[in-house]
VOGU-3710 file (C-alpha; in Angstrom, 3 decimals, decimal comma):
1> mtqvearppa> -34,701/47,407/218,710  -33,183/48,783/215,513  -33,495/52,131/213,820  -35,929/52,034/210,913  -35,438/54,287/207,926  -38,740/55,687/206,694  -39,654/56,466/203,111  -41,937/59,271/201,915  -45,636/58,364/201,864  -46,766/56,796/198,622
11> gdtvrnvaat> -48,208/59,308/196,212  -46,399/62,319/197,664  -43,677/64,304/195,952  -40,536/65,130/197,904  -38,367/68,124/197,050  -35,313/69,760/198,622  -34,555/66,628/200,579  -31,701/66,551/203,056  -32,780/63,226/204,462  -29,490/62,257/206,036
21> gesggvrtkg> -29,116/65,512/207,852  -25,424/65,682/206,934  -25,929/69,104/205,391  -28,234/70,434/208,053  -31,668/69,423/206,748  -34,400/67,582/208,613  -34,221/63,800/208,852  -36,685/61,010/208,362  -37,015/58,946/211,537  -38,695/55,678/210,622
31> lggnsvglmg> -42,214/56,523/211,803  -45,153/54,870/210,067  -46,351/57,068/207,207  -49,907/57,443/205,860  -51,353/56,428/209,235  -53,441/59,503/210,077  -55,949/61,393/207,941  -57,732/64,707/208,451  -60,463/63,359/210,751  -58,011/61,172/212,639
41> gavigistva> -55,711/64,133/213,231  -58,580/66,294/214,485  -59,731/63,503/216,828  -56,178/63,217/218,208  -56,120/66,965/218,847  -59,529/67,021/220,572  -58,668/63,914/222,577  -55,402/65,414/223,833  -57,123/68,632/224,903  -59,652/66,495/226,847
51> pvycltstlg> -62,491/69,049/226,835  -64,671/67,382/229,506  -61,744/66,935/231,895  -60,597/70,540/231,322  -64,062/71,938/231,896  -64,715/70,165/235,188  -61,377/71,279/236,620  -61,258/74,889/235,362  -64,835/76,221/235,371  -64,711/76,928/239,107
61> ptvgevglqm> -61,202/78,477/239,277  -61,938/80,659/236,237  -65,133/81,990/237,820  -63,129/82,605/240,991  -60,801/84,875/239,002  -63,146/86,685/236,598  -66,720/85,986/237,753  -69,406/86,439/235,101  -66,764/87,104/232,435  -65,825/83,401/232,266
71> paiflagflp> -67,206/82,968/228,691  -65,303/86,074/227,608  -62,085/84,693/229,068  -62,613/81,408/227,226  -62,925/83,447/224,020  -59,864/85,535/224,919  -57,833/82,371/225,522  -58,928/81,063/222,128  -57,549/84,103/220,283  -53,804/83,540/220,942
81> mllvafayre> -54,299/79,808/220,318  -55,859/80,588/216,940  -53,057/83,005/216,049  -50,392/80,492/217,079  -52,227/77,821/215,076  -51,446/79,856/211,941  -47,755/79,684/212,872  -47,926/75,917/213,344  -49,727/75,441/210,056  -47,253/77,516/208,017
91> lnkavpdcgt> -44,175/76,043/209,678  -45,526/72,539/209,161  -45,961/73,223/205,445  -42,304/74,213/205,185  -40,805/71,749/207,681  -43,077/68,756/208,366  -41,002/67,315/211,208  -42,336/65,497/214,291  -40,080/67,669/216,470  -42,461/70,586/215,705
101> sftwsvkafg> -41,630/73,480/218,087  -38,131/72,167/218,782  -37,175/71,717/215,129  -38,763/74,963/213,951  -37,240/77,126/216,686  -33,797/75,604/216,025  -34,074/76,495/212,349  -35,265/80,001/213,227  -33,198/80,958/216,275  -30,480/78,346/216,630
111> pkvgwmcgwg> -29,745/75,293/218,828  -29,941/76,815/222,332  -33,306/78,530/221,944  -34,622/75,459/220,148  -33,409/73,129/222,902  -35,130/75,160/225,610  -38,316/75,351/223,532  -38,314/71,559/223,213  -37,645/71,227/226,942  -40,633/73,439/227,750
121> llvatvvvls> -42,866/71,156/225,686  -41,475/68,004/227,319  -41,880/69,266/230,888  -45,395/70,614/230,302  -46,452/67,301/228,787  -45,107/65,164/231,649  -46,900/67,374/234,194  -50,150/67,139/232,215  -49,794/63,358/231,891  -49,454/62,968/235,643
131> nlagvatsff> -52,480/65,188/236,290  -54,574/63,357/233,694  -53,770/60,025/235,323  -54,707/61,398/238,743  -58,045/62,733/237,456  -58,773/59,446/235,666  -58,161/57,621/238,949  -60,463/59,892/240,947  -63,308/59,553/238,459  -62,732/55,815/238,131
141> wltageitgd> -63,474/55,292/241,830  -66,220/57,946/241,807  -67,947/56,245/238,878  -67,545/52,812/240,504  -69,139/54,146/243,672  -72,050/55,664/241,728  -72,688/52,493/239,744  -72,571/50,197/242,780  -74,264/52,665/245,101  -71,548/51,983/247,660
151> psiaaldddk> -69,915/55,146/249,072  -67,061/53,072/250,513  -65,894/52,232/246,996  -65,827/55,892/245,981  -63,925/56,599/249,214  -61,064/54,333/248,059  -59,735/57,324/246,141  -58,959/58,968/249,488  -56,608/56,102/250,373  -53,216/57,417/249,187
161> avhilttlaf> -51,765/53,956/248,480  -54,814/52,859/246,454  -54,877/56,180/244,603  -51,185/56,005/243,630  -51,373/52,346/242,545  -54,474/52,992/240,426  -52,831/56,054/238,871  -49,726/54,032/238,009  -51,969/51,396/236,417  -53,568/54,046/234,174
171> igaatvvsyr> -50,136/55,395/233,218  -48,882/51,884/232,468  -51,887/51,051/230,292  -51,568/54,324/228,354  -47,842/53,701/227,842  -48,507/50,245/226,397  -51,180/51,550/224,019  -48,957/54,424/222,844  -46,038/52,026/222,406  -48,115/49,911/220,032
181> gitatkwlqy> -48,907/52,861/217,767  -51,382/55,662/217,192  -53,666/53,480/215,058  -53,897/50,668/217,614  -56,970/52,229/219,219  -58,177/54,389/216,335  -61,856/53,524/216,632  -61,707/53,580/220,430  -60,456/57,186/220,245  -63,273/58,061/217,845
191> alvglqlavi> -65,794/56,543/220,282  -64,325/58,276/223,348  -64,215/61,696/221,679  -67,724/61,197/220,305  -68,957/60,229/223,779  -67,416/63,354/225,332  -68,943/65,733/222,815  -72,377/64,046/222,916  -72,553/64,088/226,721  -71,540/67,739/227,116
201> vlfaamavtk> -74,089/68,779/224,453  -76,774/66,888/226,394  -75,541/68,336/229,692  -75,566/71,906/228,347  -79,038/71,530/226,847  -80,480/70,166/230,101  -78,750/72,917/232,122  -80,337/75,647/229,986  -83,836/74,110/230,118  -83,666/73,769/233,922
211> adevagslsf> -82,033/77,155/234,577  -85,188/78,764/235,981  -85,669/75,974/238,552  -82,650/76,800/240,714  -82,022/79,614/243,175  -79,136/81,753/241,979  -79,660/80,958/238,301  -79,108/83,759/235,782  -80,559/84,917/232,494  -78,160/85,015/229,594
221> swswmnpfav> -76,459/88,361/228,978  -74,209/89,412/226,111  -72,129/91,302/228,694  -70,657/87,929/229,685  -68,740/88,069/226,389  -66,969/91,342/227,243  -63,386/90,665/228,442  -62,884/94,346/229,306  -65,384/94,018/232,159  -62,884/92,006/234,236
231> dsfaaftagl> -62,021/93,920/237,422  -58,226/94,045/237,026  -55,446/93,143/234,609  -54,038/90,674/237,158  -57,406/88,883/237,340  -57,616/88,951/233,535  -54,181/87,351/233,060  -54,862/84,776/235,792  -58,076/83,782/234,051  -56,348/83,875/230,670
241> slsifiywgw> -53,620/81,555/231,945  -56,296/79,032/232,951  -58,029/79,528/229,616  -54,807/78,897/227,686  -54,308/75,696/229,668  -57,680/74,284/228,602  -56,759/74,716/224,932  -53,347/73,113/225,352  -52,838/69,938/223,318  -54,363/70,818/219,942
251> dtclsvnees> -50,824/70,949/218,501  -50,562/67,165/218,934  -52,096/67,089/215,436  -48,767/68,465/214,192  -46,658/65,968/216,158  -47,964/63,203/213,868  -47,115/65,124/210,686  -44,593/62,525/209,531  -47,272/59,843/210,013  -50,075/61,753/208,264
261> vgsartpgra> -51,522/61,459/204,789  -50,302/64,607/203,042  -47,934/65,579/205,842  -47,423/69,162/204,634  -51,083/70,168/204,766  -53,328/67,667/206,567  -51,971/68,215/210,119  -52,469/71,985/209,898  -56,030/71,566/208,698  -56,692/69,017/211,450
271> amlaivvivf> -55,394/71,447/214,062  -57,695/74,212/212,824  -60,692/71,856/212,831  -59,893/70,619/216,345  -59,487/74,069/217,873  -62,779/75,336/216,367  -64,719/72,338/217,740  -63,122/72,866/221,143  -63,909/76,578/221,449  -67,580/76,050/220,544
281> sylmvavavq> -67,807/73,247/223,124  -66,282/75,434/225,832  -68,514/78,430/225,130  -71,632/76,272/225,047  -70,921/74,664/228,429  -69,664/77,890/230,057  -72,837/79,789/229,183  -75,115/76,867/230,137  -73,646/76,234/233,597  -73,468/79,938/234,352
291> myagvgekgl> -77,158/80,274/233,523  -78,045/77,265/235,676  -75,794/77,651/238,726  -74,746/81,298/238,713  -71,411/82,423/240,157  -72,287/82,465/243,846  -70,021/81,062/246,531  -72,643/78,845/248,173  -74,622/75,782/247,149  -74,342/74,950/243,464
301> glgnpdtsdn> -72,767/78,326/242,606  -69,695/78,045/240,410  -67,767/80,225/242,863  -68,246/77,763/245,740  -64,692/76,883/246,878  -65,843/73,453/248,072  -66,821/72,343/244,558  -64,695/74,570/242,308  -62,066/71,899/241,646  -64,648/69,473/240,221
311> vfaalaspim> -67,756/71,291/239,030  -69,304/68,379/237,135  -69,297/66,164/240,224  -71,505/68,755/241,929  -73,786/69,495/238,968  -74,214/66,055/237,402  -77,141/64,813/239,491  -79,005/68,155/239,852  -78,945/68,746/236,094  -79,080/65,241/234,589
321> gsglgillfv> -80,572/63,186/237,416  -78,976/60,238/239,175  -79,325/57,964/236,134  -77,982/60,169/233,354  -75,598/61,875/235,779  -73,422/58,777/235,709  -72,903/59,479/232,006  -71,121/62,705/232,910  -68,787/60,850/235,291  -68,091/58,309/232,548
331> avlasaaasl> -67,422/61,157/230,092  -64,856/62,759/232,423  -63,194/59,373/232,952  -63,199/58,736/229,192  -61,841/62,236/228,546  -58,926/61,833/230,954  -58,150/58,269/229,838  -58,257/59,107/226,119  -56,111/62,192/226,605  -53,666/60,207/228,716
341> qttfipvart> -52,991/57,956/225,745  -52,730/60,647/223,041  -50,676/63,038/225,200  -47,810/60,548/224,947  -47,597/61,428/221,244  -45,945/64,880/221,463  -43,553/64,050/224,305  -42,306/60,848/222,659  -41,945/62,368/219,204  -40,261/65,524/220,452
351> alamstygaf> -37,755/63,378/222,356  -37,280/61,265/219,208  -36,562/64,353/217,107  -34,204/65,877/219,680  -32,301/62,595/219,847  -32,200/62,212/216,054  -30,502/65,600/215,729  -28,093/64,992/218,613  -29,804/67,237/221,175  -30,747/64,243/223,356
361> ppafskvhpv> -28,952/60,947/224,072  -29,016/58,608/221,033  -31,073/55,949/222,846  -34,214/58,049/222,344  -33,866/57,884/218,543  -34,847/54,210/218,397  -38,051/53,435/216,506  -39,770/50,084/217,004  -39,294/47,997/213,828  -42,858/46,638/213,906
371> hrtpgratvv> -45,026/49,296/215,514  -43,058/52,145/213,910  -43,303/54,243/217,090  -40,603/55,881/219,255  -40,767/52,983/221,714  -37,826/53,910/223,954  -38,981/57,530/224,299  -42,548/56,402/225,053  -41,465/54,037/227,819  -39,161/56,629/229,406
381> agvatgafyt> -41,983/59,202/229,295  -44,279/56,739/231,063  -41,704/55,963/233,764  -40,958/59,670/234,274  -44,677/60,461/234,573  -45,265/57,703/237,119  -42,239/58,694/239,188  -43,140/62,389/239,087  -46,723/61,817/240,211  -45,733/59,396/242,968
391> vmtlvsenvl> -43,075/61,694/244,413  -45,268/64,801/244,219  -48,210/63,019/245,864  -46,079/61,645/248,679  -44,287/64,946/249,291  -47,346/67,183/249,420  -50,715/67,615/247,740  -49,948/71,355/247,703  -46,800/70,765/245,651  -48,813/68,770/243,119
401> vdtiyalglm> -51,412/71,542/242,851  -48,717/74,210/242,444  -47,010/72,184/239,728  -50,260/72,208/237,764  -50,555/75,986/238,258  -47,031/76,339/236,837  -48,215/74,699/233,611  -49,469/77,972/232,162  -45,940/79,357/232,328  -44,518/76,391/230,391
411> icfyysitaf> -47,253/76,517/227,759  -46,841/80,255/227,133  -43,060/79,756/227,012  -42,855/77,298/224,137  -45,956/78,488/222,248  -44,644/82,062/222,120  -41,206/80,921/220,927  -42,902/78,911/218,160  -44,988/81,912/217,108  -41,940/84,183/216,888
421> acvwffrrel> -40,036/81,399/215,091  -42,656/81,544/212,330  -42,180/85,291/211,860  -38,396/85,022/211,741  -38,264/81,841/209,647  -40,418/83,438/206,915  -39,058/86,986/207,290  -37,811/87,102/203,674  -41,238/86,067/202,356  -43,363/88,608/204,231
431> trsardlfvk> -43,209/91,188/201,433  -44,233/88,760/198,667  -47,972/89,154/199,228  -50,567/90,422/201,685  -51,409/86,806/202,513  -47,798/86,012/203,471  -47,513/89,201/205,506  -50,561/88,440/207,634  -50,550/84,637/207,858  -46,792/84,212/208,344
441> gvlpglgglm> -46,005/87,485/210,064  -48,704/89,656/211,622  -51,018/86,979/213,031  -48,329/84,689/214,547  -46,471/87,766/215,827  -49,580/89,035/217,622  -50,151/85,596/219,113  -46,563/85,493/220,346  -46,830/88,958/221,885  -50,065/88,063/223,688
451> ltavfaqtlm> -48,574/84,886/225,133  -45,405/86,747/226,133  -47,505/89,299/228,020  -49,347/86,509/229,846  -46,001/84,819/230,583  -44,546/88,014/232,080  -47,627/88,835/234,159  -47,931/85,248/235,384  -44,266/85,265/236,343  -44,821/88,348/238,504
461> dmwdpaygsg> -48,022/86,979/240,034  -46,349/83,657/240,870  -43,859/85,418/243,125  -46,692/85,979/245,620  -47,177/82,923/247,909  -50,942/83,468/247,660  -50,799/82,277/244,043  -51,770/78,593/243,832  -51,963/76,604/247,051  -50,597/79,451/249,176
471> ssvfgigsvf> -47,351/77,688/250,094  -43,929/79,331/249,780  -40,182/78,686/249,812  -38,159/81,357/251,673  -41,051/83,769/251,199  -41,298/83,133/247,440  -44,434/81,523/246,023  -43,909/77,812/245,443  -45,551/78,081/241,997  -42,790/80,510/240,973
481> vigvglllvg> -40,111/78,219/242,420  -41,509/75,198/240,568  -42,095/76,959/237,238  -38,760/78,771/237,076  -36,992/75,807/238,670  -38,136/73,421/235,924  -36,846/75,831/233,263  -33,499/76,109/235,089  -33,256/72,312/235,221  -33,615/72,415/231,442
491> allmavmhrr> -30,779/74,936/231,184  -28,530/72,663/233,277  -29,362/69,618/231,153  -28,677/71,652/228,026  -25,210/72,464/229,392  -24,592/68,729/229,905  -25,741/67,907/226,366  -23,581/70,738/225,032  -20,544/68,771/226,215  -21,841/65,445/224,920
501> spaffrgevl> -23,086/66,688/221,541  -21,090/69,765/220,512  -21,925/69,361/216,815  -25,617/70,076/217,397  -24,895/73,163/219,494  -22,423/74,443/216,908  -25,301/74,414/214,421  -23,791/71,693/212,247  -26,657/69,173/212,438  -29,866/71,159/212,001
511> tketpalvve> -28,979/74,510/210,502  -31,036/77,639/209,962  -30,705/78,126/206,244  -30,544/74,609/204,764  -33,645/73,723/202,708  -36,001/71,470/204,623  -37,641/68,188/203,738  -40,915/69,295/202,173  -43,585/66,722/201,302  -46,193/68,058/198,904
521> d> -49,667/66,700/198,248
//
């Protein structure tokens, strides 16, 4: 494969170009331009978030932490995401680079902070990819069992060898699709996202209409929207960490900025559209299932520990019936499978950007000459995901669960750095107007502070072995060991790259002050 040099999208005006990067500006990377529009970007963002998959896996745990305040926590988790979305939008206008958080934090705070920010994104994405593939596998066999009416087929998911092989097949298929380009399955993504949203609207409507037929059901109360009614700050931050996780992925809209029509503005608008659709979907389902099932710990109650890890599997038939209930299983499978494919976008493009600027080995900077995608980075991400999931599954199911719990730490880590990068990058512009002060300073700064507070509280809570699966290493919670350990691995790899690529770490490749490549509509 050879490196392809990209040109600005037709019809756009380019100013302040430092395309070669010799003077410290951002570089073009050979990705296919004009491939994604506003609706396509929003669909990519919604698909990566995977709302149906997130809901079935987090409704129960969130109720376990905050009880009736679950809708309020979903709203509270939306607030820092919205504030950080302003940072992403403004930074993308100034520096439309597919490295997103990595590139922006380098230009704001320098190479070392930027490298660790990029590492946080990469690690979080690989962990999410492995979990998505595992969930897709479980619902694949569950759906097959429901369709055939044969419980033995659904039970194949319990066979570790079958489960791992099926998961690897999903990862392999998603890698191939991502390798061929983000437009290869454009209409399939539209259909899968449309299916998800249609099914959860139907599910929520049926749950509300049947709410008075079930023991333990509740009448709607506006008090559910009060986050201050949560019993303790620790419970609030635990619920907020889960809530932040279910919004993770909307920023994939920005990872395709160099491939978007109007790269300076369209991705930011797509991100805003995606996150608004997602929050309304979450609130609608949270209120509906809470009205129908209540928060009890027995039967269909959302607090039942036996069903909390997969709420939709327990509620599908009671709410939608055996016929339509299969639709919900199909929607979860479609959600996980669609997200599995689009989640390759940020990890591959971040690795491409880091390699282009010398922060990663040069092999990752290769762009496929036909598909115009970061082929090498995509394949490596797929192999890493498959290896990670296989090893974690064989070592211990508890380790796999704790790795997922550690995700909130990673997400808060690189989102907060990006938010603060916006404030610092635009610090000289904050006094120009009230709009600049709030949109580039106050709002992103508040988002960064909120995520930092969640990061700090989560870090303290993780120390307790009771956090997550309950396992520990030398008396320290395994979630803490995994979360902090993955960040330390990044620090060690950064030290290795410092020796191999001193120019980047001296600030000679991507500098703070050099004007960026800005593509205007």
